[in-house]
DOKOL-640235 format. One line per field, with one value per residue: residue in three letters; y, x, z of N, C-alpha, C in turn; residue number from 1. Coordinates in nm, 2 decimals. Layout:
// DOKOL-640235
residuo	[Ala;...]
n.v	[Y;...]
n.u	[X;...]
n.w	[Z;...]
ca.v	[Y;...]
ca.u	[X;...]
ca.w	[Z;...]
c.v	[Y;...]
c.u	[X;...]
c.w	[Z;...]
num	[NUM;...]
//
This chain:
// DOKOL-640235
residuo	[Met;Ala;Val;Ala;Val;Leu;Ala;Ala;Ala;Gly;Cys;Ala;Ser;Ser;Ala;Ser;Val;Arg;Gln;Cys;Ser;Gln;Leu;Ser;Gly;Leu;Tyr;Glu;Pro;Gly;Ala;Cys;Thr;Gln;Glu;Glu;Gln;Lys;Pro;Leu;Thr;Asp;Leu;Gln;Leu;Pro;Asp;Gly;Thr;Pro;Leu;Ala;Gly;Val;Lys;Arg;Leu;Met;Ile;Glu;Gln;Thr;Ser;Cys;Asn;Glu;Val;Lys;Ile;Val;Ser;Ser;Gly;Arg;Glu;Asp;Ile;Val;Leu;His;Pro;Asp;Glu;Asp;Asp;Arg;Val;Thr;Trp;Asp;Glu;Asn;Gly;Ala;Leu;Ala;Gly;Gly;Ser;Glu;Pro;Lys;Lys;Ser;Phe;Val;Pro;Ile;Ala;Ala;Ala;Met;Arg;Ser;Phe;Arg;Glu;Trp;Arg;Leu;Ser;Arg;Ser;Asn;Thr;Gly;Pro;Gly;Leu;Thr;Tyr;Met;Asp;Ser;Arg;Glu;Glu;Arg;Gly;Met;Ala;Leu;Met;Leu;Ile;Pro;Phe;Lys;Asn;Arg;Val;Ala;Ala;Thr;Cys;Glu;Trp;Val;Arg;Val;Pro;Ala;Thr;Thr;Val;Pro;Ala;Ala;Arg]
n.v	[12.64;12.44;12.47;12.38;12.11;12.03;12.09;11.91;11.67;11.69;11.67;11.40;11.27;11.31;11.15;11.20;11.35;11.38;11.45;11.68;12.00;12.20;12.52;12.75;13.08;13.40;13.60;13.77;13.91;13.83;13.83;13.76;13.54;13.54;13.29;13.27;13.43;13.64;13.87;13.81;14.05;14.09;13.96;13.73;13.65;13.35;13.38;13.54;13.83;14.10;14.07;14.27;14.56;14.41;14.39;14.21;13.88;13.66;13.34;13.11;12.79;12.55;12.30;12.03;12.08;12.35;12.64;12.96;13.28;13.58;13.94;14.27;14.52;14.37;14.13;13.84;13.53;13.22;12.89;12.57;12.26;12.00;12.03;12.21;12.17;12.29;12.36;12.19;11.95;11.85;11.58;11.64;11.78;12.03;12.32;12.36;12.52;12.64;12.81;12.80;12.70;12.95;13.02;13.17;13.34;13.51;13.61;13.51;13.57;13.43;13.15;13.06;12.93;13.00;12.98;12.99;12.90;12.83;12.79;12.70;12.63;12.49;12.64;12.55;12.66;12.78;12.89;12.98;13.02;12.91;13.06;13.03;13.15;13.14;13.19;13.08;13.07;12.90;12.82;12.85;13.04;13.30;13.14;12.88;12.83;12.69;12.81;12.90;13.08;13.14;13.28;13.32;13.33;13.29;13.34;13.41;13.39;13.53;13.42;13.57;13.66;13.62;13.74;13.97;14.15;14.33;14.18;14.07;14.18]
n.u	[1.69;1.57;1.73;1.98;1.93;1.85;2.09;2.27;2.15;2.20;2.48;2.53;2.43;2.59;2.81;3.07;3.19;3.40;3.37;3.17;3.13;2.89;2.88;2.73;2.60;2.63;2.92;3.20;3.51;3.80;4.08;4.38;4.66;4.99;5.17;5.43;5.75;5.78;5.53;5.18;5.02;4.81;4.55;4.31;3.99;3.82;3.78;3.96;3.94;4.02;4.03;4.04;3.87;3.61;3.34;3.14;3.04;2.84;2.77;2.62;2.49;2.36;2.37;2.62;2.73;2.72;2.82;2.79;2.92;2.85;2.90;2.85;2.83;2.97;3.03;2.86;3.02;3.02;3.06;3.14;3.20;3.15;3.16;3.37;3.71;3.91;3.81;3.73;3.61;3.80;3.95;3.90;3.66;3.67;3.64;3.84;4.07;4.24;4.46;4.54;4.86;5.09;5.33;5.64;5.90;6.21;6.46;6.79;6.77;6.56;6.35;6.02;5.76;5.41;5.17;4.84;4.67;4.38;4.17;3.88;3.71;3.54;3.60;3.83;3.82;3.60;3.26;3.29;3.44;3.75;3.98;4.22;4.48;4.71;5.03;5.25;5.59;5.80;6.12;6.40;6.68;6.92;7.22;7.12;7.02;6.79;6.47;6.23;5.95;5.71;5.41;5.17;4.84;4.63;4.31;4.04;3.71;3.44;3.14;2.83;2.53;2.26;2.01;2.05;2.20;2.20;2.13;2.39;2.37]
n.w	[11.57;11.41;11.19;11.27;11.31;11.04;10.92;11.06;10.96;10.69;10.71;10.80;10.59;10.37;10.14;10.05;10.25;10.52;10.80;10.94;11.10;11.29;11.22;11.23;11.33;11.49;11.49;11.64;11.53;11.72;11.94;11.79;11.73;11.65;11.46;11.37;11.36;11.20;11.14;11.03;10.86;10.71;10.75;10.58;10.45;10.36;10.08;10.00;10.04;10.27;10.63;10.78;10.92;10.95;11.14;11.24;11.18;11.01;11.01;10.81;10.78;10.59;10.52;10.51;10.27;10.20;10.31;10.43;10.45;10.59;10.59;10.69;10.43;10.25;10.00;10.01;10.09;9.96;10.03;9.90;10.01;9.89;9.62;9.55;9.49;9.61;9.87;10.18;10.44;10.71;10.87;11.13;11.16;11.06;10.85;10.56;10.33;10.05;9.82;9.49;9.40;9.33;9.07;9.02;8.85;8.87;8.66;8.73;9.00;9.17;9.18;9.25;9.45;9.57;9.81;9.98;10.27;10.47;10.76;10.93;11.23;11.50;11.82;12.07;12.30;12.40;12.30;12.05;11.73;11.56;11.36;11.11;10.90;10.66;10.48;10.25;10.11;9.89;9.75;9.53;9.58;9.47;9.37;9.41;9.66;9.89;10.00;10.25;10.34;10.58;10.69;10.94;11.10;11.40;11.48;11.72;11.68;11.83;11.98;11.94;12.10;11.91;11.96;12.09;11.93;11.63;11.32;11.08;10.83]
ca.v	[12.49;12.36;12.49;12.29;11.98;12.01;12.07;11.76;11.56;11.70;11.60;11.24;11.21;11.34;11.04;11.24;11.43;11.30;11.49;11.85;12.06;12.31;12.64;12.87;13.17;13.53;13.62;13.90;13.87;13.85;13.82;13.69;13.50;13.51;13.17;13.28;13.53;13.73;13.87;13.81;14.16;14.10;13.84;13.74;13.56;13.24;13.43;13.65;13.96;14.13;14.05;14.42;14.63;14.33;14.40;14.10;13.77;13.57;13.21;13.04;12.67;12.49;12.16;12.02;12.11;12.48;12.74;13.11;13.38;13.72;14.05;14.40;14.59;14.29;14.03;13.70;13.42;13.10;12.79;12.45;12.16;11.89;12.06;12.27;12.09;12.38;12.36;12.05;11.93;11.78;11.47;11.70;11.86;12.19;12.36;12.42;12.54;12.71;12.88;12.73;12.74;13.03;13.00;13.29;13.32;13.62;13.57;13.52;13.60;13.33;13.07;13.05;12.89;13.05;12.95;13.03;12.80;12.86;12.67;12.74;12.52;12.52;12.67;12.45;12.75;12.83;12.86;13.05;12.96;12.96;13.09;13.04;13.21;13.13;13.20;13.02;13.07;12.81;12.83;12.87;13.19;13.31;13.03;12.77;12.81;12.68;12.90;12.88;13.18;13.12;13.37;13.25;13.39;13.22;13.44;13.34;13.46;13.52;13.41;13.69;13.62;13.68;13.82;14.11;14.22;14.33;14.09;14.12;14.25]
ca.u	[1.71;1.54;1.85;2.09;1.87;1.87;2.25;2.31;2.11;2.29;2.62;2.54;2.40;2.68;2.90;3.20;3.24;3.47;3.32;3.15;3.08;2.79;2.94;2.63;2.60;2.68;3.06;3.29;3.65;3.85;4.21;4.48;4.80;5.09;5.22;5.57;5.81;5.74;5.39;5.09;4.96;4.69;4.46;4.21;3.87;3.86;3.75;4.08;3.91;4.06;3.95;4.03;3.74;3.50;3.30;3.06;3.03;2.73;2.80;2.48;2.53;2.24;2.41;2.77;2.77;2.69;2.86;2.78;2.99;2.81;2.94;2.77;2.90;3.07;2.96;2.86;3.12;2.95;3.16;3.07;3.30;3.14;3.18;3.51;3.83;3.99;3.73;3.70;3.60;3.90;3.92;3.84;3.54;3.70;3.64;3.96;4.09;4.36;4.48;4.62;5.00;5.14;5.46;5.70;6.04;6.27;6.57;6.89;6.74;6.49;6.22;5.95;5.60;5.35;5.02;4.76;4.58;4.29;4.09;3.76;3.68;3.49;3.70;3.86;3.83;3.48;3.16;3.31;3.53;3.89;4.01;4.36;4.51;4.87;5.08;5.38;5.65;5.92;6.19;6.54;6.73;7.05;7.31;7.06;6.99;6.64;6.42;6.10;5.91;5.58;5.34;5.04;4.80;4.50;4.20;3.92;3.58;3.36;3.00;2.75;2.39;2.17;1.88;2.10;2.29;2.13;2.20;2.51;2.33]
ca.w	[11.63;11.30;11.10;11.32;11.28;10.89;10.89;11.10;10.87;10.56;10.74;10.80;10.45;10.24;10.15;10.03;10.36;10.64;10.91;10.93;11.25;11.27;11.24;11.22;11.44;11.47;11.56;11.62;11.53;11.85;11.95;11.71;11.78;11.53;11.47;11.32;11.42;11.10;11.16;10.92;10.88;10.62;10.74;10.47;10.46;10.26;9.93;9.98;10.09;10.40;10.75;10.84;10.91;10.97;11.29;11.27;11.08;11.01;10.96;10.78;10.73;10.57;10.53;10.50;10.14;10.19;10.43;10.38;10.55;10.56;10.67;10.65;10.34;10.16;9.91;10.07;10.05;9.99;10.02;9.87;10.01;9.80;9.48;9.52;9.52;9.71;10.00;10.24;10.58;10.73;10.98;11.26;11.14;11.04;10.71;10.53;10.19;10.01;9.68;9.38;9.40;9.22;9.05;8.97;8.82;8.84;8.61;8.80;9.13;9.23;9.14;9.38;9.46;9.70;9.82;10.10;10.34;10.56;10.82;11.01;11.31;11.63;11.92;12.18;12.43;12.42;12.22;11.91;11.61;11.55;11.20;11.09;10.79;10.66;10.35;10.25;9.98;9.88;9.62;9.52;9.57;9.40;9.41;9.43;9.81;9.91;10.12;10.29;10.42;10.62;10.78;10.98;11.24;11.43;11.55;11.79;11.65;11.97;11.94;12.00;12.09;11.80;12.00;12.14;11.84;11.51;11.21;11.02;10.69]
c.v	[12.39;12.35;12.38;12.14;11.94;12.00;11.95;11.66;11.57;11.63;11.48;11.19;11.22;11.23;11.10;11.33;11.34;11.32;11.64;11.88;12.18;12.43;12.77;12.95;13.30;13.55;13.75;13.87;13.91;13.88;13.74;13.67;13.47;13.37;13.16;13.41;13.66;13.76;13.86;13.93;14.19;13.99;13.85;13.63;13.45;13.27;13.53;13.79;13.99;14.10;14.18;14.47;14.54;14.34;14.27;14.02;13.69;13.44;13.14;12.91;12.58;12.34;12.16;12.05;12.26;12.57;12.88;13.21;13.51;13.84;14.17;14.47;14.52;14.21;13.91;13.61;13.28;12.98;12.65;12.32;12.04;11.92;12.14;12.19;12.17;12.39;12.20;12.05;11.82;11.67;11.52;11.78;12.00;12.20;12.42;12.43;12.60;12.75;12.77;12.78;12.83;13.02;13.12;13.27;13.46;13.57;13.60;13.53;13.48;13.27;13.03;13.01;12.95;13.01;13.01;12.92;12.88;12.76;12.74;12.62;12.57;12.54;12.57;12.52;12.79;12.81;12.93;12.97;13.00;12.95;13.11;13.07;13.19;13.14;13.15;13.05;12.98;12.84;12.81;13.00;13.18;13.19;12.90;12.73;12.81;12.78;12.87;12.98;13.14;13.23;13.31;13.32;13.30;13.33;13.35;13.44;13.43;13.52;13.51;13.64;13.69;13.77;13.95;14.19;14.22;14.24;14.15;14.20;14.38]
c.u	[1.67;1.66;1.95;2.05;1.89;2.03;2.30;2.26;2.17;2.43;2.63;2.50;2.49;2.80;3.05;3.26;3.29;3.40;3.29;3.10;2.98;2.87;2.85;2.63;2.65;2.82;3.11;3.43;3.71;4.00;4.28;4.61;4.87;5.16;5.37;5.62;5.79;5.58;5.31;5.01;4.83;4.60;4.36;4.10;3.90;3.85;3.88;4.05;3.96;3.97;3.94;3.91;3.60;3.47;3.22;3.05;2.90;2.76;2.67;2.52;2.40;2.26;2.58;2.81;2.77;2.71;2.87;2.84;2.94;2.85;2.89;2.88;2.99;2.99;2.97;2.95;3.05;3.05;3.09;3.17;3.28;3.18;3.30;3.62;3.92;3.93;3.70;3.67;3.71;3.85;3.87;3.73;3.56;3.70;3.76;3.97;4.20;4.36;4.54;4.77;5.03;5.28;5.51;5.85;6.10;6.43;6.70;6.87;6.67;6.39;6.14;5.80;5.54;5.21;4.97;4.67;4.49;4.21;3.99;3.70;3.62;3.59;3.72;3.84;3.69;3.37;3.17;3.37;3.67;3.91;4.16;4.38;4.66;4.91;5.22;5.44;5.77;5.99;6.33;6.59;6.86;7.14;7.26;7.03;6.85;6.60;6.28;6.05;5.75;5.53;5.21;4.97;4.67;4.42;4.08;3.82;3.49;3.23;2.91;2.60;2.31;2.05;1.93;2.17;2.21;2.20;2.31;2.50;2.28]
c.w	[11.49;11.20;11.13;11.29;11.13;10.86;10.94;11.01;10.74;10.59;10.73;10.66;10.34;10.24;10.12;10.13;10.47;10.75;10.90;11.07;11.21;11.31;11.25;11.33;11.39;11.57;11.54;11.61;11.65;11.84;11.85;11.76;11.66;11.55;11.44;11.37;11.33;11.10;11.02;10.94;10.80;10.62;10.64;10.50;10.36;10.11;9.90;10.00;10.24;10.51;10.82;10.82;10.95;11.12;11.33;11.16;11.11;10.95;10.93;10.71;10.72;10.57;10.52;10.37;10.10;10.33;10.38;10.48;10.50;10.65;10.61;10.54;10.26;10.11;10.01;10.02;10.09;9.93;9.99;9.87;9.92;9.66;9.43;9.57;9.61;9.84;10.06;10.38;10.60;10.84;11.10;11.26;11.11;10.87;10.67;10.38;10.17;9.87;9.61;9.40;9.29;9.20;8.98;8.96;8.80;8.79;8.70;8.95;9.21;9.15;9.26;9.36;9.58;9.70;9.97;10.14;10.45;10.64;10.92;11.11;11.44;11.73;12.03;12.31;12.46;12.31;12.07;11.82;11.62;11.39;11.21;10.93;10.77;10.51;10.35;10.11;10.00;9.75;9.64;9.48;9.49;9.45;9.45;9.57;9.83;10.02;10.13;10.37;10.45;10.71;10.82;11.12;11.26;11.51;11.61;11.74;11.77;11.93;12.02;11.99;11.99;11.84;12.08;12.06;11.71;11.40;11.14;10.88;10.74]
num	[1;2;3;4;5;6;7;8;9;10;11;12;13;14;15;16;17;18;19;20;21;22;23;24;25;26;27;28;29;30;31;32;33;34;35;36;37;38;39;40;41;42;43;44;45;46;47;48;49;50;51;52;53;54;55;56;57;58;59;60;61;62;63;64;65;66;67;68;69;70;71;72;73;74;75;76;77;78;79;80;81;82;83;84;85;86;87;88;89;90;91;92;93;94;95;96;97;98;99;100;101;102;103;104;105;106;107;108;109;110;111;112;113;114;115;116;117;118;119;120;121;122;123;124;125;126;127;128;129;130;131;132;133;134;135;136;137;138;139;140;141;142;143;144;145;146;147;148;149;150;151;152;153;154;155;156;157;158;159;160;161;162;163;164;165;166;167;168;169]
//
């Protein structure tokens, strides 16, 4: 309870944050929905590590400027929305981020830009979280034909009572 009060106080005092939501809790990855016809088969956490194999996630949010994602057997992911220009709170209170666009060029075949976006928000369907991961490629193919490929998936992370399940560490 005290952590929630401190986090709420941190959210209200940060001038550069539009709105932040309290995301703290223990979660298990649940069902995922593909958003495009081509499936996203390698969902990743915000730092680019695979979501595959993760059984439980502990989200620790001490303020709107620090959100930590902890999973057993993996390094902690620490996100700082006020300090990292690739991570921010959006107008709906979701934590969102992405990668720097990568450019590639294959002589004669294509020129392309690719980037990744992710979003973590409170779920609209229950007490859990909704996590979205997407990748997009844009470019010009042979004969200067523009193309755009997008793959995305949205997953529900189900909140687990911390008293009945051992901690994620």
